[in-house]
C-alpha positions as CSV (number, residue, x, y, z in Angstrom):
1,M,-15.5,39.4,14.3
2,Q,-16.5,41.8,11.5
3,E,-13.3,41.0,9.7
4,A,-14.0,37.2,10.1
5,E,-17.6,37.8,8.8
6,K,-16.0,39.2,5.6
7,G,-14.1,36.0,5.1
8,S,-10.7,36.6,6.7
9,L,-9.9,33.4,8.4
10,S,-6.5,34.6,9.6
11,V,-7.8,37.4,11.9
12,R,-7.2,36.9,15.6
13,S,-8.1,39.0,18.6
14,G,-5.2,40.4,20.6
15,I,-6.0,39.7,24.3
16,D,-5.4,42.6,26.6
17,P,-5.0,41.5,30.3
18,S,-6.5,44.8,31.4
19,T,-9.9,44.1,29.9
20,P,-12.7,42.5,31.9
21,T,-12.4,38.7,32.3
22,E,-15.6,38.1,30.4
23,I,-14.2,39.9,27.3
24,Q,-10.9,37.9,27.6
25,I,-13.0,34.7,27.6
26,V,-14.9,35.8,24.5
27,E,-11.6,36.7,22.8
28,T,-10.0,33.4,23.7
29,Q,-13.0,31.4,22.4
30,F,-13.1,33.5,19.3
31,N,-9.4,32.8,18.5
32,H,-9.9,29.1,19.2
33,M,-12.9,29.0,16.9
34,M,-10.9,30.7,14.1
35,D,-8.0,28.3,14.5
36,E,-10.4,25.3,14.2
37,L,-12.2,26.9,11.2
38,E,-9.0,27.7,9.4
39,M,-7.7,24.1,10.0
40,S,-11.0,22.7,8.8
41,V,-11.0,24.7,5.6
42,Q,-7.4,23.7,4.9
43,K,-8.2,20.0,5.4
44,E,-11.2,20.4,3.1
45,K,-8.9,21.9,0.4
46,E,-6.4,19.0,0.8
47,A,-9.2,16.4,0.6
48,I,-10.5,18.0,-2.7
49,D,-7.0,18.1,-4.1
50,S,-6.5,14.4,-3.1
51,Q,-9.8,13.4,-4.7
52,R,-8.9,15.3,-7.9
53,R,-5.5,13.6,-8.1
54,A,-7.2,10.2,-7.6
55,E,-9.7,10.9,-10.3
56,I,-6.9,11.9,-12.7
57,A,-5.0,8.7,-11.9
58,A,-8.1,6.6,-12.5
59,L,-8.7,8.2,-15.9
60,E,-5.0,7.7,-16.8
61,A,-5.3,4.0,-15.9
62,Q,-8.6,3.5,-17.6
63,I,-8.7,0.8,-20.3
64,N,-11.3,-1.6,-21.4
65,P,-10.5,-4.9,-19.7
66,H,-12.1,-7.0,-22.5
67,F,-9.9,-5.4,-25.1
68,L,-6.9,-6.1,-22.9
69,Y,-7.8,-9.8,-22.3
70,N,-8.7,-10.4,-26.0
71,T,-5.4,-8.9,-27.2
72,L,-3.4,-11.0,-24.8
73,D,-5.3,-14.1,-25.9
74,T,-4.5,-13.3,-29.5
75,I,-0.8,-12.8,-28.7
76,N,-0.9,-16.1,-26.7
77,W,-2.2,-18.1,-29.7
78,I,0.5,-16.5,-31.9
79,A,3.1,-17.7,-29.4
80,I,1.6,-21.2,-29.4
81,D,1.6,-21.4,-33.2
82,N,5.3,-20.6,-33.1
83,D,6.0,-23.2,-30.3
84,E,7.0,-20.4,-27.9
85,Y,5.5,-22.1,-24.9
86,E,7.5,-20.1,-22.3
87,I,6.1,-16.9,-23.8
88,S,2.6,-18.4,-23.8
89,N,2.9,-19.3,-20.1
90,A,4.0,-15.8,-19.3
91,I,1.1,-14.2,-21.2
92,T,-1.4,-16.6,-19.5
93,S,0.0,-15.6,-16.1
94,L,-0.2,-11.9,-17.0
95,A,-3.8,-12.2,-18.1
96,A,-4.7,-14.0,-14.9
97,I,-3.1,-11.5,-12.5
98,L,-4.6,-8.5,-14.5
99,R,-8.1,-10.1,-14.4
100,Y,-7.7,-10.8,-10.6
101,G,-6.6,-7.2,-9.9
102,I,-9.2,-5.4,-12.0
103,D,-12.3,-7.5,-11.0
104,N,-13.7,-6.0,-7.8
105,S,-10.3,-4.9,-6.6
106,N,-11.4,-4.1,-3.0
107,A,-13.1,-7.5,-2.5
108,E,-12.2,-10.0,0.2
109,V,-11.0,-13.4,-1.0
110,K,-9.7,-16.5,0.6
111,V,-6.0,-16.7,1.5
112,S,-5.7,-19.7,-0.8
113,R,-6.8,-17.5,-3.8
114,E,-4.5,-14.6,-2.9
115,T,-1.7,-17.1,-2.6
116,E,-2.3,-18.5,-6.1
117,W,-2.3,-14.9,-7.4
118,L,1.0,-14.3,-5.6
119,K,2.5,-17.3,-7.3
120,Q,1.5,-16.1,-10.7
121,Y,2.9,-12.6,-9.9
122,L,6.2,-14.0,-8.7
123,F,6.4,-16.3,-11.8
124,L,6.3,-13.2,-14.0
125,Q,8.8,-11.4,-11.8
126,Q,11.2,-14.4,-12.1
127,I,11.0,-14.1,-15.9
128,R,11.5,-10.3,-15.8
129,L,14.5,-10.5,-13.5
130,K,15.9,-13.6,-15.3
131,N,15.6,-15.9,-12.2
132,T,18.0,-13.7,-10.2
133,F,16.2,-14.4,-6.9
134,Q,14.9,-17.3,-4.9
135,C,11.3,-17.2,-3.6
136,E,9.9,-19.1,-0.7
137,I,6.1,-19.1,0.0
138,C,5.0,-20.8,3.1
139,V,1.3,-20.7,4.0
140,S,-0.3,-22.6,6.9
141,Q,-3.0,-24.9,5.8
142,E,-5.1,-23.6,8.7
143,V,-5.5,-20.2,7.2
144,M,-6.3,-21.2,3.6
145,D,-10.0,-20.4,4.0
146,W,-9.6,-17.2,6.0
147,K,-10.4,-14.0,4.3
148,I,-8.1,-11.2,3.2
149,H,-8.6,-8.1,1.0
150,K,-7.1,-8.5,-2.4
151,L,-3.5,-7.4,-3.1
152,L,-3.1,-6.3,0.6
153,F,0.6,-7.2,0.9
154,Q,1.6,-7.1,-2.8
155,P,3.2,-3.6,-2.4
156,F,5.6,-4.9,0.3
157,V,6.6,-7.8,-2.0
158,E,7.1,-5.4,-4.8
159,N,9.3,-3.1,-2.6
160,S,11.5,-6.1,-1.9
161,L,11.9,-6.8,-5.6
162,Y,12.3,-3.2,-6.8
163,H,14.2,-1.6,-4.0
164,G,15.6,-4.4,-1.8
165,F,17.7,-6.3,-4.4
166,K,20.2,-3.6,-5.3
167,V,23.3,-4.8,-3.6
168,E,25.7,-7.6,-4.7
169,K,24.6,-10.9,-3.1
170,D,25.5,-14.5,-3.9
171,V,21.8,-15.3,-3.6
172,Y,18.8,-13.0,-3.3
173,I,16.0,-14.5,-1.2
174,L,12.4,-13.4,-0.9
175,R,10.3,-15.2,1.7
176,V,6.6,-14.8,2.3
177,E,5.0,-16.6,5.3
178,I,1.3,-16.6,6.2
179,E,0.2,-18.2,9.4
180,P,-2.3,-17.9,12.3
181,G,-1.5,-16.2,15.6
182,D,-3.7,-15.5,18.5
183,G,-6.9,-14.7,16.6
184,Q,-4.9,-12.9,13.9
185,L,-3.7,-13.6,10.4
186,M,0.1,-13.0,10.4
187,I,1.9,-12.1,7.1
188,R,5.7,-11.9,7.1
189,I,7.6,-10.6,4.1
190,W,11.4,-11.0,4.4
191,D,14.2,-10.3,2.0
192,N,18.0,-10.4,2.3
193,G,18.4,-7.3,0.2
194,I,19.8,-3.8,0.8
195,G,17.9,-3.2,4.0
196,M,17.1,0.2,5.7
197,S,18.8,2.4,8.1
198,E,17.8,2.4,11.8
199,E,16.5,6.0,11.4
200,T,14.3,5.1,8.4
201,V,12.8,2.1,10.3
202,K,12.0,4.3,13.2
203,M,10.3,6.8,10.9
204,I,8.2,4.2,9.2
205,N,7.1,2.6,12.5
206,G,6.4,6.0,13.8
207,G,4.0,6.8,10.9
208,I,6.5,9.0,8.9
209,Y,7.0,7.7,5.4
210,P,10.0,8.9,3.3
211,E,9.2,9.5,-0.3
212,S,10.7,6.9,-2.6
213,G,10.9,9.2,-5.6
214,D,9.6,6.5,-7.9
215,K,6.3,7.4,-9.4
216,N,5.6,3.7,-10.2
217,S,6.0,2.7,-6.5
218,I,2.8,2.4,-4.5
219,G,4.8,3.4,-1.4
220,M,4.8,2.3,2.2
221,K,2.4,5.1,3.2
222,N,-0.4,4.1,0.9
223,A,0.1,0.4,1.5
224,I,-0.1,0.7,5.3
225,G,-2.9,3.3,4.9
226,R,-5.0,0.8,3.0
227,I,-4.5,-1.8,5.7
228,K,-5.6,0.7,8.4
229,M,-8.6,1.7,6.3
230,Y,-9.9,-1.8,6.1
231,Y,-9.1,-3.1,9.6
232,G,-8.6,0.0,11.7
233,K,-6.9,-0.5,15.1
234,Q,-7.2,-4.2,14.8
235,A,-4.4,-4.1,12.2
236,D,-0.7,-3.6,12.8
237,V,2.3,-3.2,10.5
238,K,5.9,-3.3,11.9
239,V,9.1,-3.0,10.0
240,S,12.5,-4.3,11.1
241,S,15.7,-4.1,9.1
242,V,19.5,-4.1,9.3
243,Q,21.2,-2.1,6.5
244,G,22.9,-4.4,4.0
245,V,21.5,-7.6,5.7
246,Y,17.7,-7.9,5.6
247,T,14.3,-6.2,5.8
248,E,11.2,-7.7,7.4
249,V,7.6,-6.5,7.3
250,M,5.2,-8.1,9.7
251,I,1.5,-7.5,9.0
252,R,-1.2,-8.5,11.5
253,I,-4.8,-8.3,10.6
254,P,-7.9,-9.8,12.4
255,Q,-8.9,-13.4,11.7
256,I,-11.9,-13.3,9.3
257,T,-13.7,-16.5,8.2
258,D,-17.0,-17.5,6.7
């Protein structure tokens, strides 16, 4: 106890069976207390490190939105003056999705608004990838006024585009379906891309997330963590996949309306 008082969190008492029972109880409780204290300090250090990394990332990403929008608007008019209407459409879409993402990024919006953002996002991806994939968006009219947090399922769509479509296929297909189901909003993201191994699927569904190695990827862990943070145990994310055939992500969140 004197060693612990000096700040040594690794000290433990060796329990001698020959000592009185009362002493053994004290020693056992002391060891348990030190285990809990050491774990608590470690968690606090990890939380501080995580916060520091988040602050650095925020500083790296910081830019005046008005400067960005005004610059894009200027480029847009240059494109129009030169009759480059395809470029103008792309710039307009880019400005719209940036404004949507930056403005109150954690807000709840109607599913209809999130769907319109998704269309703009996929329009730009089609331009970037030279129309190498087909996209199908199917949203039930019933859920259009339901509420959802912004950009909730965008990382899963991005994973399909960046990681899924890496094998030779006659046609790449990305399908997004949003529909009601038993008091829940059900979001299904499906692609016929590279797929995942059975082992990887089990790991993800078991809460173990392999690192992608791509610093630009938001990652399955953060995407699912954000869903759990907003909706807690009312939310569920399940992945199913067959390697070389398809990957499906099914997201269920509670029904939220005005």
